[in-house]
Every structure is written in C-alpha cells, then in structure tokens.
C-alpha positions as CSV (number, residue, x, y, z in Angstrom):
1,M,229.1,130.8,155.4
2,A,231.0,129.4,158.2
3,S,230.0,126.0,159.9
4,V,230.2,125.3,163.6
5,L,230.7,122.0,165.4
6,V,227.4,120.6,166.9
7,R,225.9,117.7,168.7
8,I,222.9,116.1,167.2
9,I,220.4,114.6,169.7
10,D,217.1,112.7,168.7
11,S,213.8,112.9,170.5
12,A,214.8,110.1,172.7
13,G,217.7,111.7,174.2
14,N,220.2,109.7,172.1
15,I,223.4,111.4,170.5
16,V,223.1,110.8,166.9
17,E,226.4,112.4,165.8
18,E,228.7,115.3,166.2
19,K,229.7,117.3,163.2
20,E,230.2,120.7,161.6
21,L,226.8,122.0,160.2
22,Q,226.2,125.4,158.7
23,E,223.4,127.4,160.4
24,Y,220.6,126.8,158.0
25,Q,221.4,123.1,158.3
26,I,221.0,123.2,162.0
27,Q,217.9,124.7,161.6
28,V,216.8,121.8,159.4
29,Y,217.5,119.3,161.9
30,R,215.9,121.3,164.4
31,D,212.6,121.4,162.2
32,F,212.5,117.5,162.1
33,G,212.6,117.2,165.9
34,F,216.4,116.8,166.7
35,T,218.1,119.0,169.2
36,V,221.0,120.5,168.1
37,N,223.6,121.8,170.6
38,Y,226.9,123.9,169.8
39,L,230.0,122.2,171.4
40,N,232.0,125.1,172.4
41,D,231.4,128.9,172.6
42,N,234.4,129.3,170.3
43,S,232.3,127.6,167.5
44,L,229.5,130.2,167.6
45,P,229.5,132.3,164.6
46,T,230.4,136.0,164.9
47,A,227.4,138.1,164.6
48,P,227.5,140.1,161.4
49,E,226.4,143.7,160.8
50,P,222.4,143.6,161.2
51,T,220.7,143.5,157.6
52,Q,217.6,145.2,156.2
53,L,214.7,142.7,156.3
54,S,213.1,142.2,153.0
55,P,209.4,143.3,152.5
56,E,208.2,139.6,152.6
57,V,210.3,138.7,155.7
58,Q,208.8,141.8,157.4
59,Q,205.3,141.0,156.7
60,I,206.0,137.6,158.5
61,F,207.5,139.4,161.4
62,D,204.4,141.8,161.5
63,G,202.0,138.6,161.7
64,I,204.1,137.0,164.4
65,F,204.1,140.2,166.5
66,E,200.3,140.7,165.8
67,G,199.3,137.2,166.9
68,T,198.1,136.1,163.4
69,I,201.0,133.6,163.0
70,I,201.9,131.1,165.8
71,I,205.6,129.9,166.0
72,P,207.5,127.6,168.2
73,D,209.6,129.4,170.5
74,W,213.0,128.1,169.3
75,F,212.0,129.6,165.9
76,R,211.7,133.0,167.6
77,Q,214.9,132.7,169.6
78,S,217.0,131.2,166.7
79,T,215.8,131.7,163.1
80,M,214.2,135.1,163.6
81,N,217.4,136.5,165.4
82,Y,219.5,135.0,162.7
83,V,217.9,136.7,160.0
84,K,217.6,140.0,161.9
85,D,221.4,139.6,162.5
86,G,222.2,138.8,159.1
87,I,223.5,135.2,160.3
88,I,221.1,133.9,157.5
89,S,219.9,135.4,154.4
90,S,216.1,136.1,153.7
91,E,216.0,133.5,151.3
92,E,217.1,131.0,154.0
93,F,214.6,132.4,156.5
94,L,211.8,132.0,154.0
95,N,212.9,128.4,153.1
96,S,212.7,127.4,156.6
97,Y,209.4,129.5,157.3
98,N,207.7,128.0,154.4
99,H,208.9,124.3,155.3
100,L,207.4,124.7,158.7
101,V,204.1,126.1,157.5
102,D,203.8,123.3,155.1
103,T,204.3,120.6,157.9
104,N,201.7,122.5,160.3
105,V,204.6,123.5,162.7
106,I,203.7,127.3,162.1
107,T,199.9,127.9,162.0
108,F,197.5,130.9,161.3
109,P,194.6,130.6,164.1
110,F,192.8,133.4,162.6
111,A,193.1,132.7,159.0
112,P,189.9,132.8,157.0
113,A,188.4,129.4,155.9
114,P,188.8,128.7,152.3
115,I,185.7,129.8,150.3
116,H,183.9,127.4,148.3
117,T,182.8,128.4,145.0
118,D,181.1,126.6,142.0
119,K,180.6,127.4,138.4
120,V,176.9,128.2,138.1
121,L,174.6,128.6,134.9
122,V,171.5,130.3,135.4
123,Y,168.6,129.9,133.0
124,N,166.0,132.8,132.6
125,L,162.6,132.4,130.7
126,D,162.8,135.0,128.0
127,L,160.4,134.5,125.3
128,S,161.8,137.4,123.1
129,T,164.7,135.3,122.1
130,A,164.8,132.7,119.5
131,S,165.3,130.0,122.0
132,G,162.6,131.1,124.4
133,F,165.4,131.5,127.2
134,S,168.5,133.4,128.2
135,T,171.6,132.4,130.5
136,E,173.8,134.0,133.0
137,Y,177.3,132.3,133.5
138,Y,179.0,132.7,137.0
139,P,182.5,130.9,137.3
140,E,183.0,131.5,140.9
141,A,179.5,131.5,142.6
142,T,179.9,131.3,146.4
143,I,177.2,129.2,148.5
144,E,175.7,132.4,149.8
145,F,175.1,133.6,146.1
146,Q,173.6,130.1,145.1
147,Q,171.3,130.5,148.1
148,S,170.4,134.2,146.9
149,L,169.4,132.6,143.3
150,L,167.4,129.8,145.3
151,S,165.5,132.6,147.3
152,Q,164.6,134.2,143.9
153,G,163.3,131.2,142.2
154,K,166.0,130.9,139.7
155,L,166.8,127.6,137.6
156,Y,170.4,127.2,137.7
157,Y,173.0,124.4,137.6
158,A,176.1,124.1,139.6
159,G,179.4,122.3,138.4
160,D,181.3,121.6,135.1
161,T,178.4,119.7,133.2
162,H,174.8,119.4,133.3
163,I,172.0,118.7,130.8
164,V,170.4,121.5,129.0
165,P,166.9,121.9,130.1
166,S,164.1,122.1,127.7
167,L,162.0,125.3,127.1
168,E,158.9,123.1,128.6
169,F,160.9,122.7,131.7
170,I,161.9,126.1,132.1
171,K,158.5,127.3,131.4
172,S,157.2,124.8,134.1
173,H,159.9,126.0,136.7
174,Y,158.9,129.8,136.3
175,G,155.2,128.9,136.3
176,Y,154.4,130.1,132.8
177,V,151.0,129.7,131.4
178,E,150.3,129.9,128.1
179,P,148.0,132.8,127.1
180,E,144.7,132.1,125.6
181,P,144.8,132.9,121.8
182,E,143.0,136.0,121.1
183,L,139.9,135.4,119.0
184,E,140.1,137.0,115.5
185,L,136.8,138.8,114.6
186,S,135.8,139.8,111.3
187,L,132.6,141.6,109.7
188,W,130.1,139.4,108.1
189,W,126.5,139.6,106.5
190,A,124.5,137.3,107.7
191,T,121.0,136.0,106.4
192,R,119.0,134.2,109.0
193,P,116.8,131.4,107.9
194,N,113.7,133.7,108.2
195,G,115.4,136.1,105.7
196,E,116.6,138.7,108.3
197,V,120.0,140.3,107.4
198,E,122.4,141.7,109.8
199,Q,126.0,142.7,109.8
200,L,128.0,140.9,112.6
201,N,131.5,140.8,114.0
202,V,132.0,137.3,114.7
203,T,134.7,134.4,114.8
204,Q,135.1,132.0,111.7
205,N,134.0,129.2,114.4
206,F,130.8,131.0,114.7
207,V,130.4,131.4,110.8
208,D,131.1,127.8,110.6
209,T,128.6,126.6,113.4
210,M,125.7,128.7,112.1
211,T,126.1,128.0,108.5
212,A,125.6,124.3,109.3
213,R,122.1,125.6,110.8
214,G,121.1,127.2,107.7
215,W,122.5,130.7,108.0
216,L,124.1,132.3,105.0
217,F,127.3,134.6,105.2
218,S,128.9,136.8,102.9
219,K,131.4,139.8,103.0
220,E,129.4,141.7,100.7
221,Q,125.9,142.8,101.6
222,P,123.4,140.7,100.0
223,I,120.8,142.4,97.9
224,T,117.5,142.3,99.5
225,P,114.7,141.5,96.9
226,T,111.9,144.1,97.1
227,L,108.5,142.5,97.6
228,P,106.0,143.1,94.8
229,E,103.5,146.0,96.2
230,N,100.4,145.3,94.1
231,K,97.9,142.5,94.4
232,D,96.2,140.3,91.8
233,I,92.6,139.8,93.3
234,S,89.6,137.7,92.7
235,V,86.1,138.8,93.7
236,I,84.0,135.5,94.5
237,F,80.3,135.5,94.6
238,F,78.2,133.0,96.5
239,T,74.7,134.3,95.4
240,G,73.1,134.5,92.1
241,T,75.0,132.7,89.4
242,G,78.0,132.7,91.7
243,G,81.6,132.6,90.1
244,D,84.1,135.3,89.9
245,L,84.0,138.8,89.0
246,K,86.9,138.3,86.3
247,T,85.0,135.3,84.5
248,H,81.7,137.1,84.3
249,F,82.9,140.0,82.6
250,N,85.8,138.4,80.9
251,I,88.5,140.4,82.6
252,P,92.0,138.7,82.5
253,E,93.3,140.5,85.6
254,I,92.2,142.8,88.5
255,I,95.4,144.3,89.9
256,V,95.1,146.7,92.8
257,T,97.3,148.3,95.6
258,E,97.1,146.7,99.0
259,A,95.2,149.8,100.3
260,I,92.4,149.4,97.5
261,H,92.3,145.6,98.6
262,S,91.8,146.5,102.1
263,E,89.2,149.0,101.3
264,L,87.2,146.7,98.9
265,S,87.3,143.9,101.7
266,S,85.8,146.3,104.2
267,W,83.1,147.7,101.7
268,L,82.0,143.9,101.1
269,F,81.7,142.9,104.5
270,Q,79.7,145.9,105.4
271,N,77.2,145.5,102.4
272,Y,77.3,142.0,101.7
273,Q,78.7,140.1,104.6
274,A,80.2,136.8,103.5
275,T,78.2,136.3,100.4
276,I,80.8,138.2,98.2
277,L,84.5,138.1,99.1
278,A,87.5,139.7,97.8
279,S,90.4,137.0,97.9
280,R,94.3,138.0,97.2
281,N,95.6,135.5,94.7
282,F,99.3,136.9,94.7
283,S,101.6,139.8,94.7
284,T,102.8,141.2,91.4
285,D,104.8,144.1,90.2
286,K,102.1,144.6,87.3
287,P,100.5,148.1,87.2
288,V,97.2,148.6,88.8
289,T,94.2,147.8,86.3
290,H,91.1,149.1,88.5
291,S,90.3,151.8,91.0
292,L,88.0,151.0,93.9
293,E,85.2,152.8,92.3
294,E,85.3,150.8,89.0
295,I,85.5,147.7,90.9
296,R,82.4,148.5,93.1
297,N,80.6,149.3,89.7
298,L,81.4,145.9,88.2
299,I,80.3,144.1,91.4
300,Q,76.8,145.9,91.3
301,Q,76.5,145.3,87.9
302,K,77.2,141.5,88.1
303,I,74.6,141.5,91.2
304,A,72.0,143.4,88.5
305,D,73.0,140.7,85.9
306,D,72.2,137.9,88.0
307,T,68.7,139.3,89.3
308,P,65.9,138.0,87.0
309,T,63.6,140.5,85.5
310,P,59.9,139.7,86.5
311,T,57.8,138.5,83.6
312,P,53.9,140.1,83.7
313,T,51.0,137.6,83.3
314,I,47.5,138.5,81.9
315,P,44.6,136.6,83.1
316,K,42.0,135.4,80.4
317,G,39.1,137.5,79.7
318,K,40.4,140.5,81.3
319,G,42.4,143.3,79.8
320,F,45.9,144.4,80.9
321,Q,46.0,145.6,84.6
322,F,49.6,146.3,85.4
323,P,49.3,147.0,88.9
324,S,47.3,143.8,89.8
325,I,49.9,141.7,87.7
326,V,52.6,143.4,89.8
327,A,51.0,142.6,93.1
328,L,50.2,139.0,92.0
329,T,53.9,138.5,90.7
330,T,55.2,140.0,93.9
331,G,52.8,137.8,96.1
332,A,53.7,134.6,94.2
333,L,57.4,135.6,94.7
334,A,56.7,136.1,98.3
335,L,54.9,132.8,98.4
336,S,57.8,131.2,96.7
337,L,60.4,132.5,99.2
338,L,58.2,131.6,102.2
339,L,57.7,127.9,100.8
340,S,61.5,127.8,99.9
341,G,62.3,128.8,103.5
342,A,59.7,126.0,104.8
343,K,61.6,123.4,102.9
344,K,64.9,124.4,104.5
C-alpha cells in the first residue's frame, strides 16, 4: 500500500515529526490523539475502485447509522470512507474499530447491561428417595430467577461451593412435621378380674397396662368353665332334737336342683317359719338324689320322730278310764307349757 508524507502534531500543538506513513498508521496516530496532516495534495493516495464491504463491517456501518454505535467525527470522515473506497481493507478497518472500542473511544449507549448469573443448586424435600431430598441444578440462574425461588419458599444455594444441608434442616425449612405413628390394633380375648370375658381390638400398650391391673389376655378364646347346676343342701332343725335331716336319717347327701331348693325354702318358711331352714352348702355336678316330695316326707317324718308319745297313767283304786287319763294328760301338758312360759 502507498505511503504519504504527513506532519504529526501532538495535543499541545507541537510538531512531533514529518514522515511518510501508510494510511492505517495515520489512523493509529490519530487514535492516540495526534493530529496528522498531509503535507501536499500530491501525496494523497489515489482512490481505488470501491470495494464490497464484508458482512461484519456492514453490520458496524448499520449500527452507526442507526445510532446504536457512537463514533468520533474523524472516524466517520476518514476511516469509514477509506474502507468504503477501498483505501484500507476490511481487516484494517476492524483492527482500528476494535482498538477504539477497547479504549472507549467508540461507545454503545443502548447496549444492554451485562446479565449477572450464578450457579444455583435447589434442594427439594422428597421423602420417596433414599436420601429424603432431591436437587435441581441451574448453571446460569439470573437474579430474577433466584427471586422467584425465594418467593416459592425454595431452599437453594448460589455459588460454586456450599455445605450440603442435613435432611433435618431441609425438613425444618419446608415446615415438615413428622406424622403421628399409626396405632396398630389387634384382636385379643380379655378376661376381667370379675371373670367377664370379651373380645377387644386394642393396642399392645393397652394390653400391657391392663395386664398390670389383673386382666388376662389371650389370642384364643378362653374356655369359660360351666358352673355346677345342682346344690348339695342341708335341712337344719331348731325344734325337737334339732340337728340336720341327713344326720337324723343317716343320709350321705341331699342333692337337688336350684328350683327344688327354692321351692323347698318357700315351703318351709310358709309352714315352719324360721324353725327349719334349708341351707345350700355348695354347688355340685352330682346327680339329683331327692325330689321335693321326698324331702317333705323326710322332714315330716323327723318332726314325728321328735314328738314324744304320751304315756297313760291309771289312778289307784280305779279301773282304766282312757278318756279321763287323756284329759288328765292333756291338762298336765297344758299346765306344763303354761309354767314353762311363765319361767321365760
């Protein structure tokens, strides 16, 4: 590329030097604040044929015309014209353009602010996993995205490193409350201290508690013992020779049903008040030995056995007079009962 003779003047107006420079070198001096003047018109380069701009250069031109790229006037009047006219190549134009961008000579007023992003790791509570939680990784999370995570109550960490939170901490962050354990019920046969038996669907804690209070528990239904239905009774006499009906007749046992015992007690009370009692000694499975009628007969027989037979007396000098003797005996008996009552 042809060189031209120029004069280089610094910012204070001092002539630094005069020398021949190529066009791109002239632009470098100007980029650094020097004024570069051509010394004669003959030294100006001849304009070559216009060249086709590269897509990259054309994009810069479009930005300049749209106002999204701000350039110095001298850049518009020289460098842009040089590349359009083919005085400098597209590569030389881009080198000069990029240098001016790096030194903030060329600016971008409408350039978007750089977006700040962080590496973000989100922890979610997930009790279906072995660890109890799951994670989501976002390598370029914006501030807006992180604010969205906060509004959702997410637990996350931004940056390259962090301490892995414990499962308990994650649970606490998400307000997790451990559910109450389900009570395990099972069927038991329970025998109360009073002998009552029932089937209950209860917890093991109930079984342990009530066992300490005397209850009995079993998985199998306990066999309820059948109570003996018959009664071994005694008939006690408070008159005559007294004693027991069995002793009087030398009977080993008088076994009756509950019904016979009840009827016998009523019959004795109606006829003998409290002078004869039928007491129940104990229950037994032995068979019935006497009917109600048989026991009544035995009672009446004992009363007869306990009643003495009057002995008739014959006065001296007289013959046998049975009616008089009977009357005498009867009167004597009445007098004896009267005197006996008076002694009481």
